[in-house]
Residue, then its C-alpha position, 0 to 999 in steps of 0.5 A: m510512486i504510483v503512475n497512471y497515464t491519463e488523457n491529461g498526462w501522468s497522474i501520480i500518487t505517492q506511496q505515502s498517500h497510498g499508505l494512508l488510503a490503506a489505513q483508512i480502509c483498515g480502520r473500518w474493519k469490523k470491530d469484533r474481527q480486529p487483530q488483538r494488537w489493533i493500533e499497531t496493526l493500523i499504524a503499520t498499515a499506514e506506514h508500510d511504504d514510508g521508508k523515505d521520501e520518494l523524491a529523494r531517490p536518485e532516479l525518478i524517470h525511466k530511459n524514455g523520460g517518463p516517471k518511474n512507476f513503483k513496479m519498475e523499482p528493483f530490490d534495494k536492500g538499503y531502502c528496505e533496511q531504512l524502512l525496517n529500522k523506522a518501523m522498529a523504532k516504533g516497536r517490535y510488533i510494527g517492525i515484524l509486520v513491515s519485515m513480513h511485507i518486505r518478504f511478501l514483496y521481494g521473496a521471489d526476487p533472486h537478488a533478495k533471497a538471502y535478505c528475506s531468508s535472514l528476515a524470516k529467521q529474525e522474525q522468530s526472535w522479534i516475536k518473542q521480544a514483542n510478547t506476541t505469537t505467530g498467529q497474532v502477527k499473521a492475522s495482523y499482516e493478512l489484514l495489512e496485505f488486504c488493505d494494501a492490495f485494495s488501496l493499490l487497486i484504487c490508486q491504479q484505477l483498476a476497479q472495473p465498470e459495469g458491475r464486473s467484479m475482480e478479486i481484491s485479496n484474501g482477508p485475515d479470515g481466509t475469505a476471498y473478497q471481490l470488488s465491483m463498481s456501481d453505476d454511480g461510481h461507488l466501490i462495492v465489496s463482497p462479502w462485506p467485512f467492515e463495521e459500517k454499511s458504507f464509508a468514504v475514503n480520500y487520497e491525493s494525486r498530482t497530474i503532470p501534463e509533460l510526458t517526458f523529462k530530460s532529467s530526474d531533477a527536472f521531474r522533481r522540480k515539476f512534481e514539487k510545484t504541482v498542486p495535489v488534487g483530492h479524491q473521495l470515494i464511497i465504499c459500500e455494501e452490495h444492496 
């Protein structure tokens, strides 16, 4: 879960909603710059965090009783395996991209070092099985990572007001893309990497006014009863 503290309580966005937002961004990429295995890249971007239902995790709150933000979750080999197996069931190419994302997330974690090293070795075999190349999967993954980073900035409400810019990430062409916000709240990306001059994206959040819970079950029940609210943002080219 992506958890933000607001004046109305906890604003919570599921990882699945974040993934769908990332896919909406990915789907607008310039057609002449799209990776060769485009549909698989788009699906992997949408589902890169869909390992299992977040509410099925046994511990949903931290020691102070508030909901756990995704950054508080430690490396979990079982979760990674579930995520990878689900991706592999669709196809090797999608599985490779998810494997690369796992290594991106946990590669610096000493508890995940052996696992990530094993994945890196297996990817070489999977690339041959998928009848693709290292260059193709690299281009696809760099686009996935860019869209993931952009979606997370939106979901964590990190876009800066008053025209201040911040880096999103490097795209598959190696370009460092910048994000800023216009006076009317639109998100401006520079340089512009998308097919259309502007487009809308949507995601959902749930606002929970209670700040602490006695148990994960109590939080889970509250979350399930809370009606999600839709948000729409316009992403546009700088004029």
